[in-house]
C-alpha positions as CSV (number, residue, x, y, z in Angstrom):
1,M,21.9,61.0,68.0
2,P,20.3,64.3,66.6
3,P,20.4,63.8,62.5
4,K,22.7,65.3,60.3
5,K,22.0,68.3,58.6
6,K,21.3,68.0,54.5
7,S,24.3,70.5,53.5
8,K,22.5,72.8,50.5
9,E,23.7,72.0,47.0
10,Q,25.9,75.4,45.7
11,P,24.2,76.3,42.3
12,P,26.7,75.9,39.6
13,P,29.0,78.9,38.7
14,T,27.8,81.5,36.3
15,R,29.4,82.4,33.2
16,S,30.1,85.9,31.0
17,G,32.3,86.7,27.9
18,F,32.3,88.3,24.4
19,V,32.0,87.2,21.6
20,S,33.0,89.1,18.4
21,L,31.1,88.6,15.3
22,L,33.3,88.8,11.9
23,G,32.8,88.4,8.4
24,A,32.9,89.2,5.1
25,P,30.1,92.1,3.7
26,N,26.2,90.4,3.6
27,V,27.4,87.1,5.0
28,G,24.3,87.2,7.9
29,K,26.3,88.3,11.0
30,T,23.3,90.7,12.2
31,T,20.9,88.4,11.0
32,L,22.8,85.6,13.3
33,L,23.1,88.3,16.5
34,N,19.7,89.1,16.1
35,A,18.5,85.1,16.3
36,L,20.9,84.4,19.3
37,V,19.8,87.6,21.2
38,D,16.4,87.0,20.3
39,R,15.7,90.5,19.4
40,K,15.9,92.6,16.5
41,V,19.6,94.4,17.6
42,G,21.0,95.3,14.5
43,I,19.2,96.4,11.3
44,V,19.2,93.6,8.6
45,S,19.7,94.8,4.5
46,S,20.4,92.6,1.6
47,K,23.0,95.4,0.9
48,P,26.4,95.2,1.4
49,Q,27.6,97.1,4.5
50,T,24.6,97.9,6.4
51,T,26.2,97.8,9.6
52,R,28.2,100.9,10.4
53,N,29.0,100.3,14.1
54,R,30.1,98.1,16.6
55,I,26.6,96.8,17.4
56,T,26.1,94.8,20.7
57,G,23.6,92.4,22.1
58,I,23.2,90.5,25.2
59,R,21.8,86.9,25.5
60,T,21.4,86.0,29.4
61,T,20.0,82.5,30.6
62,E,20.0,81.5,33.8
63,A,23.7,80.5,34.2
64,C,25.2,82.1,31.5
65,Q,25.7,85.7,30.1
66,I,27.2,86.3,26.2
67,V,28.1,89.8,25.0
68,F,27.8,89.2,21.3
69,V,29.8,92.3,19.4
70,D,28.9,92.8,15.4
71,H,31.4,94.1,13.9
72,P,31.2,95.9,10.9
73,G,31.7,93.9,7.5
74,F,35.4,93.8,6.3
75,H,36.1,95.8,3.2
76,K,38.5,97.7,1.5
77,P,38.1,101.2,3.3
78,Q,37.6,104.1,0.4
79,Y,36.6,106.7,2.9
80,L,37.2,108.3,6.3
81,L,34.3,106.6,7.3
82,N,35.0,103.3,6.3
83,R,38.6,103.2,7.2
84,E,36.8,104.3,10.9
85,M,34.6,101.3,10.8
86,M,37.6,98.9,10.1
87,R,39.5,100.8,13.1
88,L,36.7,99.9,15.3
89,T,36.8,96.3,14.4
90,R,40.1,95.8,14.4
91,S,40.5,97.6,17.9
92,G,37.8,95.4,19.3
93,L,39.0,91.9,18.6
94,R,41.4,92.3,21.5
95,D,38.7,92.4,24.0
96,S,36.7,89.1,23.0
97,D,36.7,85.7,24.9
98,L,36.1,83.9,21.5
99,L,35.8,85.1,17.9
100,L,33.1,84.1,16.2
101,L,33.9,84.2,11.9
102,V,30.7,84.2,9.8
103,M,30.9,83.1,6.0
104,D,28.3,82.3,3.4
105,A,28.1,78.7,3.0
106,S,26.0,79.1,-0.5
107,E,28.9,81.0,-1.9
108,G,32.1,79.1,-0.7
109,A,34.9,80.1,1.1
110,G,36.5,83.6,-1.1
111,P,39.7,85.7,-0.8
112,L,38.4,87.4,1.7
113,D,36.8,84.9,4.0
114,R,40.5,83.0,3.9
115,E,42.0,86.5,5.2
116,L,39.4,86.8,7.8
117,L,40.8,83.1,8.8
118,E,44.4,84.0,9.1
119,L,43.2,86.8,11.0
120,V,41.3,84.9,13.3
121,K,43.6,82.2,13.4
122,G,46.5,84.6,14.4
123,S,45.1,85.9,16.9
124,G,45.5,83.5,19.3
125,L,42.1,83.4,21.1
126,P,39.4,80.6,21.1
127,R,37.5,80.7,17.6
128,A,34.7,79.1,15.5
129,V,33.7,79.4,12.1
130,V,29.9,79.5,11.2
131,L,28.7,78.2,8.1
132,N,26.0,80.1,7.3
133,K,22.9,80.3,4.9
134,I,23.4,76.6,4.4
135,D,19.3,76.9,3.5
136,K,20.5,78.0,0.1
137,L,22.4,75.3,-0.7
138,P,20.8,73.1,-3.0
139,Q,22.6,69.5,-1.6
140,K,23.9,69.4,1.4
141,E,26.9,67.5,0.7
142,R,28.6,70.5,-0.9
143,L,29.1,71.8,2.6
144,L,32.0,68.5,3.2
145,P,34.7,69.4,0.3
146,L,34.4,73.5,2.2
147,M,34.5,72.1,5.4
148,E,37.3,69.8,5.0
149,S,39.3,73.1,3.4
150,L,38.7,75.0,6.1
151,H,39.4,72.6,9.0
152,H,43.1,71.9,7.0
153,A,43.5,76.1,6.8
154,D,42.9,76.1,10.6
155,P,42.3,72.8,12.6
156,G,41.9,75.1,15.9
157,A,38.7,76.9,14.5
158,E,35.4,74.8,15.1
159,L,33.2,74.8,12.0
160,I,29.7,75.0,12.5
161,P,26.8,74.9,9.7
162,L,23.5,76.7,10.4
163,S,20.7,79.1,9.1
164,A,20.1,82.2,10.8
165,L,17.7,83.0,8.5
166,R,15.6,79.8,9.8
167,K,17.1,79.9,13.1
168,D,17.9,76.3,12.3
169,G,21.3,75.4,14.6
170,V,21.1,78.7,16.3
171,A,20.4,76.9,20.0
172,A,22.7,74.2,19.5
173,L,25.7,76.9,18.4
174,A,24.3,78.8,21.6
175,T,24.9,75.9,24.0
176,Q,28.4,75.4,22.7
177,L,29.2,79.1,23.2
178,E,28.0,79.3,26.5
179,A,30.1,76.4,27.3
180,R,33.1,78.0,26.2
181,M,32.9,81.2,28.4
182,P,34.9,81.5,31.3
183,E,33.4,81.8,34.9
184,G,32.3,85.1,36.2
185,P,29.3,87.0,37.0
186,F,26.8,88.4,34.8
187,L,28.5,92.3,33.5
188,F,25.1,93.3,32.7
189,P,21.6,93.4,34.1
190,P,19.8,90.3,33.4
191,D,17.0,92.1,31.1
192,Q,19.4,94.2,29.4
193,W,19.7,93.3,25.5
194,T,22.1,95.8,23.9
195,T,24.2,98.5,24.8
196,Q,23.4,101.2,22.3
197,S,21.8,104.3,22.9
198,E,17.7,104.3,22.1
199,T,18.5,107.2,19.6
200,F,20.8,105.2,17.9
201,Y,18.4,102.5,17.4
202,L,15.8,104.6,16.1
203,S,18.3,106.4,13.7
204,E,19.0,102.8,12.2
205,L,15.2,102.0,12.4
206,I,15.1,104.7,9.6
207,R,18.2,103.7,7.9
208,E,16.9,100.2,7.4
209,K,13.7,101.3,5.8
210,V,15.9,103.9,3.4
211,L,17.8,100.4,2.4
212,H,14.7,98.4,1.7
213,A,13.0,100.7,-0.1
214,C,15.6,102.8,-2.5
215,R,17.5,102.0,-5.3
216,A,21.4,100.1,-5.2
217,E,23.7,103.1,-5.5
218,L,22.3,104.9,-2.3
219,P,23.2,102.6,0.9
220,Y,26.9,103.8,1.5
221,A,26.1,107.5,1.0
222,V,23.1,107.6,3.4
223,A,23.4,108.0,7.0
224,V,20.6,108.9,9.8
225,E,20.6,111.3,12.6
226,I,18.1,112.0,15.6
227,E,18.0,115.8,16.0
228,H,15.5,116.0,18.9
229,V,13.0,113.4,21.1
230,E,10.6,115.0,23.3
231,E,7.6,113.2,25.0
232,D,4.4,114.7,25.3
233,E,2.8,112.7,28.5
234,A,-0.4,114.7,28.1
235,K,-1.1,112.9,24.2
236,G,0.4,110.1,25.0
237,L,3.0,110.5,21.9
238,M,6.6,110.6,21.5
239,K,7.9,113.2,19.1
240,I,11.1,112.2,16.8
241,Y,12.6,114.6,14.4
242,A,15.6,112.9,12.4
243,R,17.2,113.9,9.3
244,I,18.5,111.3,6.6
245,L,21.9,113.0,5.2
246,V,22.6,112.2,1.4
247,E,25.7,113.2,-1.0
248,R,23.9,114.3,-4.0
249,E,20.5,116.2,-4.9
250,G,19.9,113.3,-7.1
251,Q,19.6,111.2,-4.0
252,K,17.4,113.0,-2.0
253,A,15.3,113.3,-5.3
254,I,14.9,109.4,-4.7
255,I,14.4,109.0,-0.8
256,I,11.4,111.7,-1.4
257,G,9.9,110.3,-4.1
258,K,7.5,111.5,-6.7
259,R,5.5,113.5,-4.8
260,G,6.6,112.5,-1.7
261,E,5.6,109.3,-1.9
262,M,8.9,107.0,-1.0
263,A,9.4,109.8,2.0
264,K,6.1,108.7,2.9
265,T,6.6,105.2,2.8
266,I,9.6,105.2,4.8
267,G,8.5,107.3,7.2
268,T,5.0,105.0,7.6
269,K,7.2,101.8,8.0
270,A,9.8,103.5,10.3
271,R,7.2,104.8,12.7
272,E,5.3,101.8,12.8
273,E,8.1,99.9,13.9
274,M,9.2,102.7,16.6
275,E,5.8,102.1,18.1
276,A,6.3,98.8,18.5
277,F,9.3,99.3,20.0
278,L,8.6,102.3,22.3
279,G,5.0,101.0,23.3
280,I,3.8,104.7,22.8
281,K,2.4,106.6,19.5
282,V,5.1,108.3,17.3
283,F,5.1,111.7,15.5
284,L,7.9,110.8,12.8
285,G,9.3,114.2,11.1
286,L,11.8,113.5,8.5
287,Q,14.1,115.8,6.5
288,V,16.3,115.1,3.7
289,S,19.1,117.0,3.5
290,V,22.1,116.8,0.8
291,A,25.6,116.9,2.6
292,P,28.1,116.6,-0.6
293,R,31.2,114.2,0.7
294,W,29.8,113.5,4.2
295,R,31.5,110.2,4.1
296,E,35.1,112.1,4.2
297,D,33.7,115.1,6.9
298,S,35.1,114.3,9.9
299,R,32.4,115.9,11.8
300,V,30.0,114.0,10.3
301,V,31.8,110.6,10.8
302,S,32.5,111.6,14.6
303,R,28.6,112.0,15.0
304,L,27.9,108.5,13.6
305,L,30.7,107.0,14.3
306,P,31.5,107.9,17.7
307,P,35.2,107.4,19.4
308,E,36.3,105.0,21.3
309,E,36.6,106.2,25.6
310,A,40.3,106.9,26.3
311,E,41.5,103.8,27.9
């Protein structure tokens, strides 16, 4: 009798899905996103409302692909820009397979955190709560009352303490999320790590350097637009021309600095990171322009926050 042929084992089915990162301003959502994707997808600053667009990062393993969407921090919208930010956030939740609410464990759960907890609970979607910044807790025992309170408020939300900055607990979180993704094919090529355009990423690098370098009153009034990009193949050089928008002459003076030193520092740091990202020498031309009340100018806002595609 001929030997029986061994049946080939079928590979496990792949999983894929969308996870929305939500939270109040400055809870560390973008730091967590960067840690989960293991790439710098979004800019990071200690200033609240750093994230304006929905930033997408893609984590792909052999059997699972998760598309993370980092939404702008929830806040009371005072300008057209902020209202559009919140519109994008709320409209994006319905397409998620799981909502990941991020809180600052070192600050506890404030009124906005509680409001967001009710929002994700009321969505009816699978959800989890990340208690970030546990490295800032002087005593880990302080977590227990917070976790008990949150569990009582929403028993259906899994509670996950971690430190995104130190990547403590991030790998375990990723494993848990992968297990909760629905079966399905990958949504993007395995080597793709974001859906953001290159020019958007470059503009965000510049804005990050402005936020790090300048005083507290500037962050909300600063925007960056890439006006022109051209590659000089003969010289192995990428030329990038960008415009930094502010609302007042005094803000322009802060960014330029005495004898142009601040603008030079911003440009140098942005150029160095661009060169590391692009793998080519970069010439960066920066211009600072005053556009009074640009946050209420629909033309400017539409360029910074492109409208969603018609459904």
